[in-house]
Phi, psi and omega in degrees: 000144180285136172263157185240141171276164185294339188274345192291116187299319190281343193218061181284170183294162184297158175271134183282132184278142184257002180287144172296124179245134179240103188295347177269352188261104177258015173247125183292150178298325177240092188289115181298333184297330181286338187263319180247120173258115183263126175264237186278147172269138170289182183305322185255103176259174182256105185240126172248114180276113179251120187247119176282118191248125173270143179249017178106351180226157177289124184288141184221155172093187186257116179272064187251185183299153174305329180263358188225350183291128180243142169297132185069018188283356180112323175071185180270098187270010180294117187288151177088353181291127177071026181249163183263017177298141187294146182264143178278123168284135169273149177279140181279152172237132185249154181240167178270116179266132184276152177123175193281343191252122175311132182215132176254099189250117179277133173284155181275071168263177183301349181301324187297339171287005175278355182062200179243133165280352175202158172294335181298323184284321176300327184287326170313310183297319178295329182290314185300317179299312171303316182292327185292316181296318172299321171311309182294326175290320188283329173293307184302308179300317181297324181290327177256019191258005175303332182297319185285337182300324185245009181218061174299140176079353176276163176302142185300138170292157167252125186262127185260138176231141179296131193280087168286353178258005186294143184229153174286154178301147179299144184290154176284147174297123181292151178301134176248133173274012174265140184240162176294143181290122186268002184254019184304133175289146187270136179296139182241145178298323182303343185276354192281145174235151181286131187214143168248141173200098184231353177295149172301140172284076185282149178289331194230124174302132182089348181247111181271131181267144185300146170202163177277357172234119172233156182208135172258009178103327171274315184226161177246135178241126172222148179262136183225079183072252187254014195237136170257122169264138175221138172216162178293129192295327191261332186218079174311326188298353179289341178126190185228152160260132177228116178243120187255140185279146177298144188224111180242126177309155160273136179310138179295337185288335184277354185230060186295346187260348182244345181079194187284160176306145182274004177230163168280138189231164178287163166292143177298095180209207186275185177311133176299136168254118183282157187282046164249109183247344183250156174305148183301147185280166173309314187295316184295325188275345188235346183291142177301160173305308173214108171292142178311326188289327186266355183316315185302330185250012181276129178308128177092003173274170173311128178101355186222126177283145181293132177290130180274110179225175174040043185306316178299344178298334182258013187237144167279100179240113188303338175261353183287135188232114179275167179304151176300163177231139164272112196270325188195164178237156153229144190230125171212118185052234183267021181238124162254120178261119171255126178268123184234141183243135169241156180279138181282126180292338179291350179294316187256010180231060189300331177306334193265002179205156171271000171253159191241034186285137184265345176245151161247113192258149172222140183263124177237130182253121183252157173279110173270005183262307176263091183268107172289137181247032181247017181097345181294152181283161166303145172279125183279121182267334179175157181212160174205133173282146181226161183277154170097180175260139180297125170255306178195179180200148181214158168232135181236114188055241180269359186268115174264130184233134182232122181256119175235158180231126176251122181275120183281126190274067180291343174309317181297334175278323186259006190292330178280000183255007180277147188282352169277358169297148186297331184288351182259001185297126179092347186284137174282171184301321170302313176292316177304311183298316175309309182288321189286324180289325165299318169303311180294320176288339167291340182251347175315301190293318182292320183288327169300316182288321181289323179297314182294328173293316181293323178284342180051048182268351181279090179275101177057037185073007180233127188251033193270357174275012190238137172294145180295135173310123179205166177270124187276087184209169174215165178120183188274346184293139180256359179269151181274116180280311183291131174278318194243106180261011183235023188296329176217144166252119179268126179243131169252108183262137176231149179205162184277112179289348183252016175309148176284165181300330184286322178289333181290321185289309183266335187202065173292104188251145176229147167253152181214148173220181186167183173205152183276145179206140174305325190263180183252130181299137187264315175192173180230149167240129182226136172232190176307325187241357183223147165237117183247126182246117190265140179229158191241140181197200190231157170223148189273134182250104178300328177295329173246004182052036178235163174266130175234159177288152189211158186247130180228129184245126180240128180251129166260151176237142174256138171279175192285346176281356180084011184288188183303134177296153181240155180293142184236311181200164167230167178207163178220146173212147176281162167096176185244123168286148186286318176190198183301330182288348180285353189239136184201136177256136180200132173049041172085015186221134169268138170245126178237127177259125179227160170240119179267134175248138177223100179281353176272344188282119182287342184275313175205130185278350185225156175230117178256118183218158167244128189249141185231123180250134181259135181288134190270157167285171185296337185254020190249009174100203184243012182255126168273119188274130172295123192234351178189156181205153178270167169286184187292136185259133172092196187265177172303142179058015176278158174228153175292126175245343180204143174210140177216120167277142182215102183057236184265025179225141174248136169248127180229130175252132176233158182206147164221289179242331172230178193245093169291126164260116184250137175253130182232126182284117176256010189304313170265098192310319182288345186217056171301141182210155168292120176236003174192140182213145181225136181249131174204155178297159182077192180200158182256138166261341180220137180236139184217130179282130178217167175231134187224128178049038183079359186247156179272134185223156169241125181258131179252148174232118182196218190233149159214107196062237187262014191241153176287145167233122175247124182248147181240116179248122169290108182243026175295327168252094193297326180296327186225078182290141182234138172281105188272341179199155166203163180221140178247125163259105190301133177051041192221163178226157180222122175285357172294338184294317178262346180238087187298349180274357170267352185265135181218118177252135180253101189290328185287317185263357178052054173246143172247137180232115171227153174278154180227136183226136173229120180237126176258351187062015166235183185278351187247150170074016174278145175215132181222101187190209184232163168234137169260123183251136161271128191248119172224183189306324181242359186219149165234115196232132170283135181242323176230150161234138195235107179262131188271342183197148187280162186299321182289321183289325175299329193271320186221017189280166174256126192225159171301153179280066168203160181213122174287133168274151197299129168217155174216137181232162180220132185231107181047052178063015171263114181282117175248126175246132175243134183200137168067261182228012185215162177237127183233146172244125184237146174276120185289333183281316174264332182087012173287138175279137184259327177197151182223108184261117177270103187293330172301314186291324187287340168270356190056046190293135184235000177279168178221107179233168178284156188302318188259054182289000000 
């Protein structure tokens, strides 16, 4: 595990908690279980997969955030991790499935973390889940089926149900009378210090997040649609390496109703080599994306019609296959790993598969050390196709981790059960149920076998890396709430990023584990010992007889050899986490910040809390027990808009009309408590810890009315936090509030770099670029504005069908910004443009798409 020195600005020593700590007390003084009764979870649940990852050594220390990880913070003190002590097996609890078909359905108790001792047991659970799904449809169709009995051949009736999940619109931000400080000091070039900052803005130290821009300090690697561009980080004028993904047309005979493909495509061959063999000319490297002088002759400008191409892009065409997309990179040493997606033909041809995946994913590994700069492609060392739709990826040392989700096409199993089918015409409910039951049972076995084959979940004939299929619910009810327990299969794949070239070429191996879940992953949290994949759903609150959002946590454990992870433990909590920053691992405990909504509550529609779960030892069963929780955070009706954990502290922003900034002491796991609070206009979306003049600050990026708001919170006195400075960018937006990878702070230069966009819906006044701000304890001052395209070209220019999300990197105090269709380098001291790379020109682009394609 990486260690931080006491002088590390991003990772200072922990703040000593003054709260009285009782290590033997695992019961909070105000038990949240008595406040919130979690009943059943609905079809769409909130799942957090927590994966304990061994890095080849027994894990010690605190696996917390790179901006949160603290020396001496306690670490993962859970006994038994990666040890061989026998595991306590939990007892299973079973539910009653309504309907004519026998079905044994398991409740999601800690017992589901026992995993499977054989694949036969997994198949039996899938059979039961399919029978239960058939039961729910048969019962519903029988209940509403009187119309069909006497109206064969007529249009289907519409049965209306009360929409119990409708929510009122979010409250608008109230007008604020606060204004930007006009006395800000001016940034001076003499203030500059030489600085490098090109790493990804990761949440957790030692855990690299996947992104479409990576750098090792020598080269910059970026994904632009279906193309990988690489250039020298310090001297881009040396030239480029350009690698284009293979793109093969669909044979016309497969598309008799649609004719030939609407674009020119490559021949079925190796990676394409673009026709740039010499280092790029000065013109290509320095010309603006669309200069004002060239506007009259630019495709899409006044006087010239936009060329019509790729018409099929905007249409649903079963045989149309768009270009591949490079979704993300992982970079380690001399290896660049790319996750590449192609549209799956199974998405429109569901009858060919039990899966409804819209992506066909491939892991491609390239040589990142020997980079040609003459326009040639990178050397492909190995590749492997993987299952599912891409969600996210991380790397920890040599361990690559990819999260995917496969949607199980149960519609193909249930389609013949609906009463409007002709075979049920004229049948009464009893006869319908009998025939539908027979129909379902005739399909169950074949669908189950094909589903297991399509998912490829039998790992060497062993299914012990899969959580047991269950209805994700809790409470005293024995009825099954979820109708479809097999809606999605969340898969966690791991692979060795240090595989030899021979292994990459001949035996590119991956290990996988996973769990079935009705919902779709929302975000993931990864630390040195955990991976958390978040899904959103609902839980039944018996006290109010209503459904509320809830969190479900499934934990996997890796053994010391780094083999396939195994199911380990589960936990449950009410509410919805905001994003990946709402989950944190610290001192053997998981902390989760959630907001619960109850629109029927006349007192307050929200409850904001932080829940603390203790990881069990090997001999303590399969449950991560709730040991502590905060009271409601913020005012009535407010929701969490930003959260950041840092060691034994949590910083939370809630919002409805004003912005409470809250400091929470997490030092005593069983008694987390608020110790400081500040109320100001606007709200923060992202929080970033910094240090200025020896004092602790939290930099917040968010919104105030229609403006970008940058706020600086002085947290040196935690009981009395103060907003010491703020700045507003009028009528503008920044994606960095919701995309932390677009946020970059330079601690030595005290500069903040974020993207900014202004859109007027006309040809005038548009801006897409970056702003550099000088940050000190009392002022936030804009010093440079970097525009990536002129307003008219943004509005009506012709562009390649790709778009770079905003990213920034710094090499020797030279800022490189990547956005939309161009790459610019700017001197941070003077603001002068050093080079301007038009990616569309480098591709000799002839396509014509909108700017924000």
